KEKE-3310 file (N, C-alpha, C; in steps of 0.2 Angstrom, whole numbers, plus 5000, padded with zeros to 4 digits):
npx = (5049:5039:5040:5033:5030:5027:5035:5029:5036:5046:5049:5039:5028:5017:5008:5000:4995:4981:4973:4960:4959:4957:4958:4959:4954:4958:4960:4967:4982:4994:4987:4983:4995:4999:4988:4989:5001:4997:4986:4994:5001:4991:4981:4965:4956:4947:4940:4938:4929:4925:4919:4912:4907:4916:4927:4941:4959:4958:4947:4935:4943:4944:4933:4922:4917:4906:4911:4901:4898:4887:4881:4886:4885:4885:4898:4905:4901:4907:4920:4920:4928:4940:4957:4967:4967:4972:4975:4973:4965:4961:4960:4967:4965:4953:4937:4921:4910:4919:4931:4947:4945:4933:4938:4946:4937:4929:4940:4942:4929:4931:4941:4935:4925:4932:4938:4926:4923:4932:4945:4962:4974:4979:4986:4992:4993:5001:5009:5024:5031:5019:5009:5001:5000:5001:4999:4994:4981:4981:4993:4990:4978:4982:4990:4980:4973:4982:4982:4969:4969:4979:4972:4962:4962:4966:4978:4992:5001:5010:5014:5025:5026:5036:5037:5029:5034:5032:5024:5009:5011:5008:5014:5028:5026:5018:5027:5036:5028:5026:5040:5042:5035:5037:5049:5055:5054:5046:5050:5045:5053:5070:5072:5079:5076:5073:5069:5063:5061:5051:5049:5034:5032:5041:5036:5024:5028:5034:5022:5016:5026:5024:5011:5014:5021:5024:5017:5014:5018:5027:5034:5045:5045:5055:5064:5078:5086:5091:5086:5088:5074:5075:5085:5079:5070:5078:5085:5074:5072:5084:5083:5073:5080:5079:5081:5080:5076:5077:5069:5069:5055:5044:5033:5019:5019:5021:5010:5000:5004:5002:4989:4983:4988:4981:4968:4968:4970:4960:4961:4968:4983:4994:4993:4991:4994:5002:5013:5018:5022:5031:5041:5044:5052:5046:5045:5056:5066:5077:5077:5082:5082:5068:5068:5076:5075:5079:5076:5083:5087:5074:5069:5076:5072:5059:5058:5053:5039:5035:5026:5021:5007:4996:4993:4978:4971:4959:4950:4953:4948:4936:4927:4915)
npy = (4911:4916:4932:4938:4930:4928:4923:4915:4917:4904:4900:4903:4898:4890:4898:4905:4896:4887:4895:4907:4922:4940:4950:4966:4970:4959:4956:4967:4977:4975:4967:4956:4949:4946:4938:4927:4921:4918:4909:4899:4895:4888:4895:4902:4914:4928:4940:4957:4969:4983:4979:4966:4958:4958:4948:4939:4933:4921:4914:4902:4900:4909:4919:4932:4947:4961:4978:4985:4997:5004:4996:4991:4979:4969:4970:4967:4953:4948:4948:4939:4926:4927:4928:4937:4953:4960:4975:4985:4996:5011:5027:5033:5046:5059:5056:5060:5057:5051:5054:5058:5061:5054:5041:5040:5039:5028:5018:5019:5013:5001:4995:4996:4986:4975:4974:4971:4959:4950:4949:4945:4952:4967:4970:4983:4993:5008:5023:5030:5042:5048:5062:5071:5084:5088:5098:5091:5081:5067:5062:5067:5061:5048:5047:5050:5038:5029:5033:5031:5017:5013:5017:5008:4997:4984:4972:4976:4979:4992:4995:5005:5008:5014:5017:5005:4992:4980:4966:4972:4985:5003:5016:5015:5008:5018:5028:5022:5021:5034:5037:5028:5035:5049:5062:5069:5070:5077:5083:5088:5102:5100:5087:5079:5074:5059:5042:5026:5012:4997:4980:4972:4959:4958:4967:4961:4949:4955:4960:4948:4943:4952:4949:4938:4942:4947:4960:4978:4987:4999:5002:5007:5002:4999:4998:4990:4998:5015:5030:5045:5055:5059:5051:5039:5039:5040:5028:5019:5022:5018:5004:5001:5004:5017:5034:5048:5065:5071:5083:5097:5106:5119:5115:5118:5118:5104:5099:5104:5098:5084:5084:5087:5076:5066:5068:5065:5051:5047:5047:5049:5055:5059:5066:5083:5082:5071:5075:5086:5078:5070:5079:5084:5074:5063:5050:5042:5035:5033:5020:5003:4991:4980:4970:4960:4961:4969:4984:4988:4976:4970:4978:4976:4962:4964:4973:4972:4972:4982:4997:4996:4996:5008:5010:5011:5020:5025:5017:5005:5005:5011:5009:4997)
npz = (4939:4952:4958:4968:4979:4996:5009:5024:5041:5046:5059:5068:5062:5065:5073:5065:5055:5051:5058:5058:5049:5046:5031:5025:5009:5001:4988:4983:4981:4990:4999:4991:4989:5002:5006:4998:5003:5016:5014:5008:5019:5025:5032:5036:5027:5028:5018:5019:5011:5000:4989:4988:4978:4968:4959:4965:4965:4971:4972:4978:4989:4998:5009:5005:5013:5015:5020:5026:5033:5038:5045:5059:5068:5059:5053:5064:5066:5054:5058:5068:5077:5071:5072:5069:5062:5047:5042:5028:5025:5017:5008:4993:4988:4990:4984:4978:4990:4998:5009:5017:5030:5032:5030:5041:5052:5048:5050:5063:5067:5062:5070:5082:5080:5078:5091:5099:5093:5097:5092:5092:5088:5079:5064:5056:5041:5039:5035:5030:5041:5047:5053:5065:5065:5052:5037:5027:5023:5020:5027:5040:5042:5042:5054:5063:5062:5067:5080:5084:5083:5093:5104:5105:5112:5108:5105:5095:5079:5070:5054:5044:5028:5014:4998:4988:4977:4964:4955:4947:4952:4953:4954:4949:4937:4930:4929:4921:4910:4906:4903:4892:4882:4881:4878:4888:4906:4919:4935:4952:4958:4963:4962:4971:4983:4993:4990:4996:4989:4992:4990:4987:4991:5001:5010:5013:5020:5031:5037:5041:5050:5060:5064:5072:5082:5099:5110:5108:5094:5083:5068:5054:5037:5025:5009:5002:4994:4991:4983:4975:4969:4956:4951:4952:4942:4931:4932:4930:4917:4911:4913:4904:4892:4887:4883:4892:4896:4912:4920:4931:4938:4944:4957:4954:4940:4938:4944:4936:4923:4926:4929:4917:4909:4917:4914:4901:4902:4910:4924:4941:4941:4949:4965:4973:4986:4986:4979:4987:4998:4993:4989:5001:5007:5013:5009:5013:5026:5040:5044:5045:5031:5028:5020:5007:4993:4978:4970:4958:4953:4950:4941:4930:4927:4924:4913:4900:4901:4910:4911:4898:4898:4904:4921:4929:4942:4946:4938:4943:4956:4957:4946:4940)
capx = (5048:5034:5044:5029:5028:5029:5035:5028:5042:5045:5051:5033:5022:5011:5004:4995:4993:4975:4969:4956:4961:4953:4962:4955:4956:4963:4961:4971:4989:4998:4983:4984:5002:4999:4983:4992:5006:4993:4983:4999:5003:4986:4977:4959:4956:4940:4941:4933:4930:4919:4916:4912:4905:4922:4931:4948:4962:4958:4940:4932:4948:4943:4926:4922:4912:4906:4913:4894:4899:4881:4878:4891:4884:4887:4905:4908:4900:4911:4926:4920:4932:4947:4963:4971:4965:4977:4971:4976:4960:4963:4959:4973:4963:4946:4933:4914:4909:4924:4937:4952:4941:4928:4942:4948:4931:4928:4945:4940:4924:4933:4945:4930:4921:4937:4938:4920:4923:4937:4951:4968:4979:4978:4992:4990:4997:5001:5013:5030:5031:5013:5010:4995:5000:5003:4994:4992:4976:4983:4998:4987:4973:4986:4992:4974:4971:4986:4980:4963:4971:4982:4966:4956:4963:4968:4985:4993:5008:5009:5020:5024:5029:5037:5034:5029:5034:5031:5019:5003:5013:5005:5019:5034:5023:5016:5034:5039:5023:5028:5047:5041:5031:5039:5057:5057:5051:5046:5050:5045:5059:5076:5072:5085:5073:5075:5063:5066:5056:5051:5045:5027:5032:5045:5031:5019:5032:5034:5016:5015:5030:5021:5006:5016:5025:5021:5017:5012:5024:5027:5040:5045:5046:5058:5068:5086:5090:5088:5087:5085:5069:5077:5089:5075:5067:5084:5086:5068:5073:5089:5081:5069:5084:5077:5085:5075:5078:5074:5069:5065:5050:5040:5027:5013:5019:5020:5003:4996:5005:4999:4982:4981:4989:4976:4962:4968:4969:4954:4964:4972:4990:4998:4989:4995:4997:5008:5019:5021:5025:5038:5046:5046:5056:5042:5046:5062:5067:5083:5077:5085:5078:5065:5068:5082:5073:5081:5072:5087:5086:5067:5067:5079:5068:5052:5058:5049:5032:5034:5024:5018:5000:4995:4989:4973:4969:4952:4947:4954:4944:4929:4923:4913)
capy = (4911:4921:4936:4941:4926:4930:4917:4916:4915:4897:4899:4903:4898:4887:4903:4907:4890:4884:4900:4912:4929:4944:4954:4971:4971:4953:4957:4973:4976:4971:4962:4950:4945:4944:4933:4921:4918:4916:4903:4894:4892:4884:4900:4903:4921:4932:4946:4962:4973:4987:4977:4959:4954:4958:4942:4939:4928:4916:4910:4900:4899:4915:4921:4939:4950:4968:4982:4986:5002:5007:4990:4989:4973:4964:4970:4963:4946:4946:4947:4934:4920:4929:4929:4943:4958:4963:4981:4990:5000:5018:5029:5037:5053:5060:5056:5061:5057:5047:5058:5056:5061:5048:5035:5039:5037:5021:5014:5018:5009:4994:4993:4994:4980:4970:4973:4967:4952:4946:4949:4946:4957:4970:4972:4989:4997:5015:5026:5033:5049:5051:5068:5074:5092:5089:5101:5086:5077:5060:5061:5069:5056:5041:5048:5049:5031:5026:5035:5027:5010:5013:5018:5003:4992:4978:4972:4979:4981:4997:4996:5012:5008:5020:5016:4998:4990:4973:4965:4976:4992:5009:5022:5014:5007:5024:5032:5019:5022:5041:5036:5025:5039:5056:5063:5072:5068:5083:5081:5094:5105:5098:5080:5076:5070:5052:5037:5019:5007:4991:4975:4971:4953:4959:4970:4956:4945:4959:4960:4941:4942:4956:4946:4932:4944:4949:4967:4983:4990:5004:5002:5009:4997:5002:4994:4989:5003:5022:5033:5052:5053:5060:5045:5033:5040:5038:5020:5016:5023:5014:4997:5001:5006:5023:5040:5053:5071:5073:5091:5100:5111:5121:5110:5120:5115:5097:5098:5105:5093:5078:5085:5086:5068:5062:5069:5061:5043:5046:5044:5054:5052:5061:5072:5088:5080:5066:5080:5089:5073:5068:5085:5085:5069:5059:5043:5039:5036:5031:5014:4997:4988:4975:4964:4960:4962:4976:4987:4988:4969:4969:4982:4972:4956:4966:4978:4970:4973:4988:5003:4995:4998:5012:5007:5016:5019:5026:5011:4999:5005:5014:5007:4990)
capz = (4946:4955:4962:4973:4984:5002:5014:5031:5045:5048:5066:5072:5057:5068:5076:5060:5051:5053:5061:5054:5050:5041:5027:5021:5003:5000:4981:4982:4979:4996:5002:4987:4990:5009:5006:4995:5008:5021:5011:5007:5025:5028:5036:5033:5026:5027:5014:5020:5005:4998:4983:4989:4972:4963:4959:4967:4962:4976:4971:4984:4994:5004:5010:5005:5016:5014:5026:5029:5038:5041:5050:5063:5070:5053:5053:5070:5065:5049:5061:5074:5076:5067:5077:5067:5057:5044:5040:5024:5022:5017:5002:4991:4987:4990:4978:4980:4998:5001:5011:5022:5036:5032:5031:5048:5056:5047:5052:5070:5068:5061:5076:5088:5078:5080:5098:5101:5090:5101:5088:5097:5086:5073:5060:5052:5037:5039:5030:5033:5043:5048:5057:5067:5064:5045:5033:5022:5026:5019:5032:5046:5043:5044:5061:5067:5062:5072:5087:5086:5085:5100:5109:5104:5117:5105:5103:5088:5076:5065:5050:5040:5022:5010:4992:4987:4970:4962:4950:4949:4954:4950:4953:4945:4931:4927:4928:4915:4904:4903:4900:4885:4877:4881:4878:4895:4912:4924:4942:4955:4962:4960:4961:4975:4988:4993:4990:4997:4987:4996:4987:4990:4995:5008:5015:5016:5025:5037:5040:5044:5056:5065:5067:5076:5087:5105:5112:5103:5091:5077:5064:5047:5032:5019:5005:5002:4990:4992:4977:4974:4964:4949:4950:4951:4935:4926:4933:4926:4909:4909:4913:4898:4887:4885:4885:4894:4900:4918:4920:4937:4937:4949:4959:4951:4933:4938:4946:4930:4918:4928:4929:4910:4907:4920:4910:4895:4903:4914:4931:4945:4940:4955:4969:4976:4992:4985:4976:4993:5002:4989:4989:5009:5009:5017:5007:5015:5033:5042:5047:5041:5027:5031:5015:5003:4986:4976:4964:4952:4949:4948:4935:4924:4926:4922:4909:4894:4903:4914:4908:4892:4898:4910:4927:4930:4949:4946:4935:4948:4963:4957:4940:4941)
cpx = (5044:5038:5040:5027:5031:5029:5034:5034:5041:5046:5044:5027:5016:5006:4999:4992:4987:4971:4965:4958:4957:4959:4957:4958:4961:4964:4965:4978:4993:4994:4983:4990:5002:4994:4986:4997:5002:4989:4988:5001:4997:4981:4971:4958:4949:4942:4936:4935:4924:4916:4916:4910:4911:4926:4939:4952:4962:4951:4937:4937:4947:4935:4926:4916:4912:4908:4906:4895:4893:4878:4884:4891:4886:4894:4908:4907:4905:4918:4926:4924:4939:4952:4966:4967:4971:4973:4975:4971:4962:4960:4965:4971:4956:4943:4925:4914:4914:4930:4942:4949:4936:4932:4945:4943:4929:4933:4944:4934:4926:4937:4940:4926:4926:4938:4932:4920:4928:4944:4957:4973:4977:4984:4990:4995:4996:5005:5019:5029:5024:5013:5003:4995:5001:4997:4991:4987:4977:4988:4994:4982:4977:4988:4986:4972:4975:4984:4974:4965:4974:4977:4961:4957:4965:4975:4987:5000:5006:5015:5019:5029:5031:5034:5035:5030:5033:5026:5012:5004:5010:5011:5024:5031:5021:5022:5036:5034:5025:5035:5046:5038:5033:5046:5059:5052:5051:5046:5049:5051:5065:5077:5076:5082:5073:5068:5067:5061:5057:5047:5039:5028:5036:5040:5026:5022:5032:5028:5014:5019:5027:5015:5008:5020:5021:5022:5016:5019:5023:5034:5040:5047:5048:5062:5075:5090:5087:5090:5085:5080:5071:5082:5085:5072:5072:5085:5080:5070:5079:5088:5077:5073:5082:5081:5080:5078:5074:5074:5065:5061:5047:5034:5021:5013:5018:5013:4999:4997:5002:4992:4979:4982:4983:4970:4962:4967:4963:4956:4966:4979:4994:4994:4994:4998:5003:5014:5022:5024:5031:5043:5049:5051:5053:5042:5052:5063:5075:5083:5080:5080:5074:5065:5074:5081:5075:5078:5077:5087:5079:5066:5070:5075:5061:5052:5054:5041:5030:5032:5022:5010:5000:4991:4984:4970:4962:4948:4947:4949:4937:4924:4922:4913)
cpy = (4917:4925:4939:4936:4928:4924:4919:4914:4908:4896:4899:4902:4895:4892:4905:4901:4887:4889:4904:4919:4933:4949:4959:4972:4965:4953:4963:4971:4972:4966:4956:4946:4942:4938:4927:4917:4915:4909:4897:4891:4889:4889:4901:4911:4923:4939:4951:4967:4978:4985:4969:4955:4954:4952:4944:4933:4921:4912:4909:4899:4904:4916:4929:4942:4958:4972:4983:4991:5005:5002:4987:4982:4967:4964:4966:4955:4944:4944:4942:4928:4921:4931:4935:4947:4961:4969:4985:4995:5007:5020:5034:5044:5053:5059:5055:5061:5054:5052:5055:5056:5055:5041:5034:5037:5030:5016:5013:5013:5002:4991:4992:4988:4974:4968:4969:4960:4948:4945:4950:4951:4960:4972:4977:4992:5004:5018:5029:5040:5052:5057:5071:5081:5093:5093:5097:5081:5069:5058:5062:5063:5049:5042:5047:5042:5027:5027:5031:5020:5009:5014:5013:4998:4985:4978:4973:4979:4986:4997:5002:5011:5014:5020:5008:4997:4982:4973:4969:4983:4997:5014:5020:5012:5013:5029:5029:5020:5029:5040:5033:5030:5047:5057:5066:5070:5074:5080:5088:5096:5102:5090:5076:5073:5063:5048:5030:5014:5000:4986:4973:4964:4953:4962:4965:4951:4949:4959:4953:4940:4946:4953:4940:4935:4946:4957:4971:4986:4995:5004:5004:5002:5000:4997:4994:4994:5010:5026:5041:5051:5054:5054:5039:5034:5038:5031:5017:5016:5019:5007:4996:5002:5012:5029:5045:5059:5072:5080:5093:5105:5113:5116:5112:5118:5108:5095:5099:5100:5086:5078:5084:5079:5064:5062:5065:5053:5042:5043:5050:5052:5053:5067:5077:5086:5075:5070:5083:5084:5071:5073:5086:5079:5064:5051:5040:5040:5033:5024:5008:4994:4982:4969:4965:4961:4969:4978:4987:4981:4968:4972:4978:4966:4958:4971:4978:4972:4979:4994:5002:4997:5003:5009:5012:5015:5020:5020:5005:4999:5007:5012:4999:4987)
cpz = (4948:4960:4968:4979:4990:5007:5021:5035:5047:5055:5070:5068:5060:5072:5071:5056:5055:5056:5056:5055:5045:5038:5024:5014:5000:4992:4979:4981:4985:4999:4998:4989:4997:5009:5003:4999:5013:5019:5010:5013:5029:5033:5032:5033:5024:5024:5016:5015:5004:4992:4984:4983:4967:4964:4962:4964:4965:4975:4977:4990:5000:5004:5010:5009:5015:5020:5030:5035:5041:5045:5054:5066:5065:5052:5058:5069:5059:5052:5067:5072:5073:5073:5076:5062:5054:5040:5035:5021:5023:5010:5000:4990:4988:4984:4980:4987:5001:5002:5016:5029:5037:5033:5038:5053:5055:5050:5060:5072:5067:5067:5082:5086:5080:5087:5101:5098:5093:5097:5092:5095:5079:5070:5055:5048:5037:5033:5033:5035:5043:5053:5059:5066:5056:5042:5028:5025:5025:5025:5039:5047:5045:5051:5065:5067:5067:5079:5089:5087:5092:5106:5109:5109:5114:5104:5096:5086:5070:5061:5045:5034:5019:5003:4990:4979:4970:4957:4952:4952:4950:4949:4948:4938:4927:4925:4921:4909:4901:4900:4893:4880:4877:4881:4884:4900:4917:4931:4946:4959:4959:4960:4966:4981:4988:4993:4992:4995:4990:4992:4991:4994:5001:5013:5018:5021:5031:5041:5044:5050:5062:5068:5072:5082:5094:5106:5106:5100:5085:5074:5057:5043:5026:5015:5006:4999:4991:4986:4978:4969:4957:4946:4948:4944:4930:4926:4929:4919:4907:4908:4906:4892:4883:4887:4886:4898:4906:4920:4927:4935:4943:4951:4955:4944:4933:4940:4939:4924:4920:4928:4921:4907:4911:4917:4904:4896:4908:4921:4934:4945:4947:4959:4971:4982:4991:4982:4982:4997:4999:4990:4997:5011:5013:5015:5008:5023:5034:5045:5043:5037:5030:5026:5011:4995:4984:4970:4958:4949:4947:4942:4929:4922:4923:4916:4903:4895:4906:4910:4901:4892:4904:4915:4930:4937:4949:4944:4940:4953:4962:4951:4941:4934)
residu = (UNK:UNK:UNK:UNK:UNK:UNK:UNK:UNK:UNK:UNK:UNK:UNK:UNK:UNK:UNK:UNK:UNK:UNK:UNK:UNK:UNK:UNK:UNK:UNK:UNK:UNK:UNK:UNK:UNK:UNK:UNK:UNK:UNK:UNK:UNK:UNK:UNK:UNK:UNK:UNK:UNK:UNK:UNK:UNK:UNK:UNK:UNK:UNK:UNK:UNK:UNK:UNK:UNK:UNK:UNK:UNK:UNK:UNK:UNK:UNK:UNK:UNK:UNK:UNK:UNK:UNK:UNK:UNK:UNK:UNK:UNK:UNK:UNK:UNK:UNK:UNK:UNK:UNK:UNK:UNK:UNK:UNK:UNK:UNK:UNK:UNK:UNK:UNK:UNK:UNK:UNK:UNK:UNK:UNK:UNK:UNK:UNK:UNK:UNK:UNK:UNK:UNK:UNK:UNK:UNK:UNK:UNK:UNK:UNK:UNK:UNK:UNK:UNK:UNK:UNK:UNK:UNK:UNK:UNK:UNK:UNK:UNK:UNK:UNK:UNK:UNK:UNK:UNK:UNK:UNK:UNK:UNK:UNK:UNK:UNK:UNK:UNK:UNK:UNK:UNK:UNK:UNK:UNK:UNK:UNK:UNK:UNK:UNK:UNK:UNK:UNK:UNK:UNK:UNK:UNK:UNK:UNK:UNK:UNK:UNK:UNK:UNK:UNK:UNK:UNK:UNK:UNK:UNK:UNK:UNK:UNK:UNK:UNK:UNK:UNK:UNK:UNK:UNK:UNK:UNK:UNK:UNK:UNK:UNK:UNK:UNK:UNK:UNK:UNK:UNK:UNK:UNK:UNK:UNK:UNK:UNK:UNK:UNK:UNK:UNK:UNK:UNK:UNK:UNK:UNK:UNK:UNK:UNK:UNK:UNK:UNK:UNK:UNK:UNK:UNK:UNK:UNK:UNK:UNK:UNK:UNK:UNK:UNK:UNK:UNK:UNK:UNK:UNK:UNK:UNK:UNK:UNK:UNK:UNK:UNK:UNK:UNK:UNK:UNK:UNK:UNK:UNK:UNK:UNK:UNK:UNK:UNK:UNK:UNK:UNK:UNK:UNK:UNK:UNK:UNK:UNK:UNK:UNK:UNK:UNK:UNK:UNK:UNK:UNK:UNK:UNK:UNK:UNK:UNK:UNK:UNK:UNK:UNK:UNK:UNK:UNK:UNK:UNK:UNK:UNK:UNK:UNK:UNK:UNK:UNK:UNK:UNK:UNK:UNK:UNK:UNK:UNK:UNK:UNK:UNK:UNK:UNK:UNK:UNK:UNK:UNK:UNK:UNK:UNK:UNK:UNK:UNK:UNK:UNK:UNK:UNK:UNK:UNK:UNK:UNK:UNK:UNK:UNK:UNK:UNK)
# end
């Protein structure tokens, strides 16, 4: 059974069935799961992407259009006739000319284009605990994007996920990859900061519900289980049948170790901002869970495949 299927809420499914919507990154992680659910409900999907030539799992069932940032009129035309814009656009880490500041500006341009195109509602993926005063450009930028959306004049729902897991996952897969290969696992600090993993299908279902709701809203999106990070690593190791020493280390040591490993695999394994956010407890909130899928069960179901291959973020997004 496909554990990533997200079911649209049956109570008001007719509000999206037959409609035309846009999804940024329909071939991406959460976008792929959301798009599958929308298509299964009879919704027409426009895929807004930086790589329209890249194949998606949906073939001709969706229409792919380039973001065309340098041509705002084209972006507006791509959104014409769309009732809802599901926005997941962001960058995980700066690379070349792509910075968090640029992502903020482009997000604002996207919202403006949606308003001009007559989009009724924007459902936006943010992050748990964004902060306009944060020294971390990732969290500060996410807060600035939320501010731009609220100022856009378009009806909206903002969802703030913590950590997503599911097929195609990067973080948990690469934790498992390390557990399979090394006798110890370094965690920054004492490893006692909390994380609340949310299954990607539960998140996709929450996005769909938000599209059908009325009024503007902002809400956290967290999973059914809460772990201390060191406990999470041990749980992954246990599911794989591995014994690993979870060792606390200064953040500088963890940064150096992940930088060396990242060089070996040609990727950015963990950024300094991700380490700071993790240690600051930004991956957990006190909100009730939005879904029922439990990480502990999912790990048992996927133990044979998890971490067998490294999930390379740079290769996924930047190499053609």
